[in-house]
C-alpha positions in Angstrom: 28.3 -33.5 2.3 29.5 -30.0 1.6 27.0 -29.6 -1.3 24.2 -30.8 1.0 25.1 -28.2 3.6 25.4 -25.5 1.0 21.9 -26.5 -0.3 20.4 -26.2 3.1 22.0 -22.8 3.7 20.7 -21.5 0.4 17.1 -22.7 1.1 17.1 -21.2 4.6 18.6 -18.0 3.3 15.9 -17.8 0.6 13.2 -18.4 3.2 14.5 -15.5 5.4 14.6 -13.2 2.4 11.1 -14.2 1.4 9.8 -13.6 4.9 11.4 -10.2 5.0 9.9 -9.3 1.6 6.5 -10.5 2.5 6.5 -8.5 5.8 7.5 -5.4 3.9 4.8 -5.8 1.2 2.0 -6.9 3.4 2.4 -4.1 6.1 3.8 -1.2 4.1 3.0 -1.4 0.4 1.7 1.8 -1.2 2.8 4.8 -3.3 5.0 3.0 -5.8 7.2 1.1 -3.5 7.6 -1.1 -6.4 5.5 -3.9 -5.1 5.6 -6.2 -8.2 3.5 -4.3 -10.8 1.9 -1.2 -9.4 0.0 1.5 -11.2 -0.4 5.1 -9.9 -2.9 7.2 -11.8 -3.2 11.0 -11.2 -6.1 13.0 -12.8 -5.5 16.7 -12.7 -8.0 19.6 -12.9 -7.3 23.0 -14.3 -7.0 24.5 -10.7 -4.3 22.0 -9.7 -6.6 19.7 -7.7 -7.2 16.2 -8.6 -7.5 12.5 -7.7 -5.0 9.8 -7.0 -5.6 6.1 -7.6 -2.9 3.5 -6.8 -3.5 -0.2 -7.7 -1.2 -3.0 -6.6 -1.5 -6.8 -7.3 0.6 -8.8 -4.8 -0.9 -12.3 -5.3 2.3 -13.5 -6.8 3.9 -13.1 -3.3 1.5 -15.6 -1.8 2.4 -18.2 -4.4 6.1 -17.5 -3.9 5.7 -18.0 -0.1 4.2 -21.5 -0.7 7.0 -22.4 -3.1 9.7 -21.4 -0.7 8.4 -23.3 2.3 5.7 -21.0 3.6 2.8 -23.2 2.6 2.2 -24.6 6.1 2.0 -21.1 7.6 -0.5 -20.0 5.0 -2.6 -23.1 5.5 -2.6 -22.4 9.3 -4.3 -19.1 8.5 -7.3 -21.0 7.2 -9.4 -19.9 4.2 -9.1 -16.2 5.2 -10.7 -14.0 2.6 -11.9 -10.4 2.6 -13.1 -7.7 0.3 -13.2 -4.5 2.3 -12.7 -0.8 2.1 -10.5 0.9 4.8 -11.3 4.5 5.5 -8.1 6.1 6.8 -10.2 8.6 8.9 -11.2 5.7 11.1 -7.6 5.2 12.3 -5.8 8.5 11.6 -6.4 10.0 15.1 -4.9 6.9 16.8 -1.5 7.4 15.0 1.1 8.7 17.5 3.6 11.5 16.7 1.5 12.9 13.8 0.4 16.5 13.4 -3.2 17.6 13.3 -2.7 18.8 9.7 -1.3 15.4 8.6 -4.1 13.5 10.3 -6.7 15.7 8.5 -5.0 15.0 5.2 -5.0 11.2 5.7 -8.7 11.3 6.6 -9.4 12.1 2.9 -8.0 8.7 1.8 -9.4 5.2 1.6 -8.2 1.8 0.4 -10.0 -1.2 -1.0 -8.3 -4.6 -0.2 -9.1 -8.0 -1.6 -7.4 -10.9 0.1 -7.9 -14.6 -0.5 -5.3 -17.0 0.6 -6.8 -20.0 -1.1 -6.9 -18.2 -4.5 -3.6 -16.5 -3.9 -5.3 -13.1 -4.4 -4.0 -10.0 -2.7 -5.0 -6.7 -4.4 -5.1 -3.1 -3.0 -6.5 0.0 -4.5 -5.9 3.3 -2.8 -8.0 6.5 -3.5 -7.2 10.0 -2.5 -8.6 13.4 -3.6 -6.1 16.3 -3.3 -6.4 20.1 -3.5 -2.9 20.8 -4.7 0.4 19.1 -5.6 1.7 19.7 -2.0 -1.0 17.6 -0.6 -0.3 14.8 -3.1 3.4 14.8 -2.2 2.7 14.8 1.5 0.2 12.0 1.2 2.9 9.9 -0.5 5.0 10.4 2.6 2.3 9.6 5.2 0.5 6.6 3.9 3.2 4.0 4.7 2.6 4.5 8.4 -1.2 4.6 7.9 -1.3 1.4 5.8 0.9 -0.4 8.3 -1.7 0.1 11.0 -4.7 -0.5 8.7 -3.3 -3.8 7.3 -2.3 -5.0 10.7 -5.8 -4.4 11.9 -7.4 -6.2 9.0 -4.9 -9.1 8.9 -5.5 -9.9 12.6 -3.6 -12.9 13.8 -2.6 -14.4 10.4 1.0 -15.4 10.1 1.6 -12.3 8.0 0.0 -9.9 10.5 1.1 -8.6 13.8 4.8 -8.6 12.7 5.3 -5.0 11.8 8.1 -4.6 14.3 10.3 -6.9 12.3 9.9 -5.0 9.0 12.3 -2.3 7.8 11.1 1.3 7.8 8.7 2.0 4.9 10.1 4.0 2.0 9.1 4.6 -1.7 10.6 5.4 -5.0 9.0 8.8 -4.8 10.9 9.6 -1.6 13.9 10.2 -3.8 12.3 12.5 -6.4 10.8 16.0 -6.3 7.4 16.3 -8.0 6.2 19.8 -8.9 2.8 20.6 -10.5 2.4 24.3 -11.2 1.8 26.9 -13.9 0.9 24.4 -16.5 3.9 22.2 -15.9 4.4 18.8 -14.5 8.0 18.0 -13.4 9.7 15.1 -11.7 13.4 15.5 -10.8 15.8 13.3 -8.9 16.8 14.5 -5.4 20.5 13.8 -5.8 21.4 14.6 -2.2 19.0 12.1 -0.8 19.6 9.5 -3.5 23.3 9.4 -2.5 22.3 7.5 0.6 20.0 5.0 -1.1 22.3 2.1 -0.2 21.1 2.4 3.4 17.4 2.1 2.5 16.5 -1.4 3.8 13.0 -1.4 2.3 14.0 -0.7 -1.3 17.0 -2.9 -1.1 14.7 -5.7 0.1 12.8 -5.2 -3.2 16.1 -5.5 -4.9 16.6 -8.9 -3.3 13.1 -9.9 -4.5 14.1 -9.0 -8.1 17.2 -11.1 -7.7 15.0 -14.0 -6.9 13.1 -13.6 -10.2 10.2 -11.5 -8.9 9.4 -8.8 -11.5 9.3 -5.4 -9.8 8.0 -2.4 -11.8 5.8 0.6 -11.7 3.7 2.7 -14.1 2.8 6.3 -13.6 -0.2 7.8 -15.4 -1.0 11.5 -15.5 -4.3 12.6 -17.0 -3.9 16.3 -18.0 -6.7 18.9 -18.1 -5.6 19.9 -21.6 -3.3 18.6 -24.3 0.5 18.6 -23.7 2.5 21.2 -25.6 6.0 19.7 -24.9 7.2 16.4 -23.4 10.7 15.6 -22.1 11.8 12.3 -20.5 13.4 9.0 -21.5 10.5 6.8 -20.6 7.6 9.2 -21.3 4.8 8.1 -23.6 2.1 10.5 -24.8 -1.3 9.4 -25.9 -2.7 10.4 -29.4 -4.8 13.1 -27.9 -1.8 14.4 -25.9 -3.8 14.4 -22.6 -2.4 11.2 -21.0 1.2 10.8 -20.0 2.5 7.4 -19.1 5.9 6.6 -17.6 6.9 2.9 -17.1 9.9 2.0 -15.0 11.6 -1.1 -13.5 13.4 -1.6 -10.2 16.7 -1.8 -12.1 16.1 1.7 -13.5 15.8 3.1 -9.9 19.2 1.6 -8.8 21.1 2.0 -12.1 19.4 4.7 -14.1 17.2 6.9 -11.8 17.1 9.6 -14.5 14.6 7.4 -16.3 12.0 8.4 -13.6 12.5 12.1 -14.5 10.3 14.0 -16.9 9.0 17.5 -17.7 5.5 18.1 -19.3 4.3 21.5 -20.5 0.5 21.6 -21.0 
């Protein structure tokens, strides 16, 4: 009897964890929150401007939801499918408590979303042009709120939409690092003061729970340089043969156990 009760408790606990993870992903995933395997690619021009593209594939979460008892809820949503581009400018003005400058910045961005419950497909690709590294950093900080509203609007009344109030506050790996692009240098450094409080970050600790359930959580950063690199420093840094592409691959465990693996310094 005790084993049966224990089994029921474990199954219910897993469902609660999975629901929390799904809510976090589906209403706040962007900018390297570690949503399964995510790739962020930045292409830099000589003057410091450039483009950002972030691609995330979260289809595995839909399959996990079915395996852990969420199949009925997914079926109730019907054969919902979409392939749409969301322009942040359409919704930026409606966001409360946001400055005029931040709204103007968000209006530059867009996101393509492919969602198909039947095929367990859920992919997003975010695109953003920036004028300088300050805009890039600020955009990382703002898009969580923007995507929460955009996805809620697109998901409508599905069992995964309209539940943003139950999700933890959006956060990102990048919130705990300082990125600087200037004078021919590209640097990423741990913000030790902020990282000291990472144990209170519900969002990222939710991802840690996902990893504990066997869901691989990792991220890849790619930087396309305007000219060949002269010097490269960093544990996880890989440089292409032409020395113009820098790749940094990290896992969720790295963030919690060895955050220095996110750090690098590139001279070009």
